C-alpha positions as CSV (number, residue, x, y, z in Angstrom):
1,M,0.0,0.0,0.0
2,K,1.2,3.5,-1.0
3,T,-0.2,6.7,0.3
4,F,-0.4,10.3,-1.0
5,K,-1.9,13.6,0.2
6,D,-4.3,15.7,-2.0
7,N,-4.4,19.5,-1.9
8,A,-7.2,19.3,0.8
9,D,-4.5,17.6,3.0
10,R,-6.5,14.3,3.0
11,T,-4.4,11.2,3.0
12,W,-5.3,8.5,0.4
13,T,-4.2,4.9,0.4
14,V,-3.6,3.4,-3.1
15,T,-3.9,-0.4,-3.2
16,V,-3.7,-2.2,-6.5
17,N,-5.2,-5.7,-6.3
18,V,-7.7,-7.7,-8.3
19,D,-10.7,-5.8,-6.8
20,A,-9.2,-2.4,-7.7
21,I,-8.4,-3.6,-11.2
22,K,-11.9,-4.9,-11.7
23,R,-13.3,-1.6,-10.4
24,V,-11.3,0.5,-12.8
25,R,-12.4,-1.8,-15.7
26,S,-16.0,-1.5,-14.7
27,L,-16.1,2.2,-14.1
28,L,-13.7,3.5,-16.7
29,S,-13.3,0.6,-19.2
30,I,-9.5,0.8,-18.7
31,D,-7.5,-2.4,-18.1
32,L,-4.7,-1.8,-15.7
33,M,-3.2,-5.1,-16.7
34,E,-2.2,-3.3,-20.0
35,A,0.5,-1.6,-18.0
36,V,2.8,-4.4,-19.0
37,E,2.7,-3.3,-22.6
38,G,3.8,0.2,-21.5
39,K,1.3,2.2,-23.5
40,L,-1.2,2.5,-20.6
41,I,1.6,4.0,-18.4
42,E,2.5,6.6,-21.1
43,R,-1.2,7.4,-21.5
44,L,-1.8,7.9,-17.7
45,I,1.4,10.1,-17.3
46,G,0.4,12.1,-20.3
47,D,-3.2,12.6,-19.2
48,P,-3.5,13.9,-15.6
49,V,-7.3,14.0,-15.8
50,L,-7.5,10.3,-16.8
51,L,-4.9,9.5,-14.2
52,C,-6.9,11.1,-11.5
53,D,-10.0,9.2,-12.6
54,V,-8.1,6.0,-12.4
55,I,-6.8,6.9,-8.9
56,Y,-10.2,7.8,-7.8
57,C,-11.5,4.4,-8.8
58,V,-8.7,2.7,-7.1
59,C,-9.4,4.7,-3.9
60,K,-13.2,4.6,-4.3
61,E,-13.9,2.6,-1.2
62,D,-11.9,5.0,0.8
63,A,-13.6,8.0,-0.9
64,D,-17.0,6.5,-0.2
65,A,-16.1,6.1,3.5
66,K,-15.0,9.7,3.6
67,G,-18.0,10.9,1.7
68,I,-15.8,12.3,-1.1
69,T,-17.4,12.5,-4.6
70,D,-15.4,12.2,-7.8
71,E,-15.8,16.0,-8.3
72,E,-14.5,16.8,-4.8
73,F,-11.6,14.4,-5.3
74,G,-10.7,16.0,-8.6
75,R,-10.9,19.6,-7.2
76,A,-8.2,18.6,-4.7
77,M,-5.9,17.1,-7.3
78,A,-3.4,19.5,-8.9
79,G,0.3,20.1,-9.0
80,D,2.4,18.1,-6.5
81,A,-0.7,16.1,-5.4
82,I,-0.9,14.6,-9.0
83,E,2.8,13.8,-9.0
84,L,2.5,12.1,-5.5
85,A,-0.6,10.2,-6.6
86,T,1.1,9.1,-9.9
87,T,4.1,7.7,-8.0
88,A,1.8,5.9,-5.6
89,L,-0.3,4.3,-8.4
90,L,2.7,3.4,-10.5
91,E,4.6,1.8,-7.7
92,E,1.5,-0.1,-6.6
93,L,0.8,-1.3,-10.1
94,V,4.4,-2.5,-10.4
95,D,4.2,-4.4,-7.2
96,F,0.9,-6.1,-8.2
97,F,2.6,-8.1,-10.9
98,P,4.6,-11.3,-10.4
99,Q,8.4,-11.0,-10.0
100,G,9.3,-11.4,-13.8
101,K,6.8,-8.7,-15.0
102,R,7.6,-6.6,-12.0
103,Q,11.3,-6.4,-13.0
104,L,10.4,-5.3,-16.5
105,L,7.9,-2.7,-15.3
106,R,10.6,-1.3,-12.9
107,K,13.0,-1.0,-15.8
108,A,10.3,0.7,-18.0
109,L,9.4,3.2,-15.2
110,A,13.1,4.0,-14.6
111,K,13.5,4.6,-18.3
112,L,10.5,6.8,-18.4
113,E,11.7,8.9,-15.4
114,T,15.0,9.3,-17.1
115,L,13.3,10.4,-20.3
116,Q,11.2,12.9,-18.4
117,E,14.2,14.3,-16.6
118,T,16.0,14.7,-19.9
119,M,13.1,16.4,-21.5
120,L,12.8,18.9,-18.6
121,A,16.5,19.6,-18.8
122,V,16.3,20.2,-22.6
123,V,13.3,22.5,-22.3
124,S,14.9,24.4,-19.4
125,E,18.1,24.9,-21.4
126,R,16.1,26.1,-24.4
127,L,14.2,28.5,-22.3
128,D,17.3,30.0,-20.8
129,S,19.1,30.3,-24.2
130,P,19.9,33.8,-25.6
131,E,18.8,32.6,-29.0
132,L,15.2,32.2,-27.8
133,D,15.3,35.7,-26.3
134,A,16.5,37.1,-29.6
135,Q,13.8,35.2,-31.5
136,L,11.0,36.4,-29.2
137,L,12.3,40.0,-29.4
138,A,12.4,39.7,-33.3
139,E,8.7,38.4,-33.3
140,L,7.6,41.3,-31.0
141,R,9.2,43.8,-33.3
142,K,7.5,42.3,-36.3
143,L,4.1,42.6,-34.5
144,G,4.9,46.2,-33.7
145,D,5.8,47.0,-37.3
146,S,2.7,45.5,-38.8
147,S,0.3,47.5,-36.6
148,G,0.6,50.6,-38.8
149,D,-0.6,48.6,-41.9
150,S,-4.1,48.0,-40.7
151,P,-7.0,48.9,-43.1
152,A,-9.0,52.0,-42.5
153,S,-11.9,51.8,-40.1
154,S,-15.4,51.2,-41.4
155,E,-16.5,54.6,-40.1
156,S,-14.2,56.4,-42.6
157,T,-15.2,54.1,-45.5
158,P,-18.2,55.6,-47.4
159,V,-21.3,53.4,-47.7
160,P,-22.2,52.7,-51.5
């Protein structure tokens, strides 16, 4: 069992077992068993809304006991809470599988984390580059130059 806190400071326990997998299948028509193929993990990481829906389904018994609706759960999920929930879900999902598949999934997650870190570093480097500043300034100047070329207003155009 893994836990995370949402932005309302509520602690949620994420447990992936057969019951949770069946609940996600039933409520969302998503098969968590497809995580082995890798596409589902990419999809969940790339779509935080879908990810929160899956996490809500996994935590639904806990949410029902707390009287928390899907909408209330979603309102408390943003920023770091999504990252913490993602980690909890993915670690639980990996731990659900037998040893052989578990090792492969751990490797896949490690690769994905490395890829994300590399992507963030590349984007950060690009944002800090003087070339980007120069390009943005040139585009702003173009916008300023083109403002004098606008057509005359309709008030000064005679009606036929």
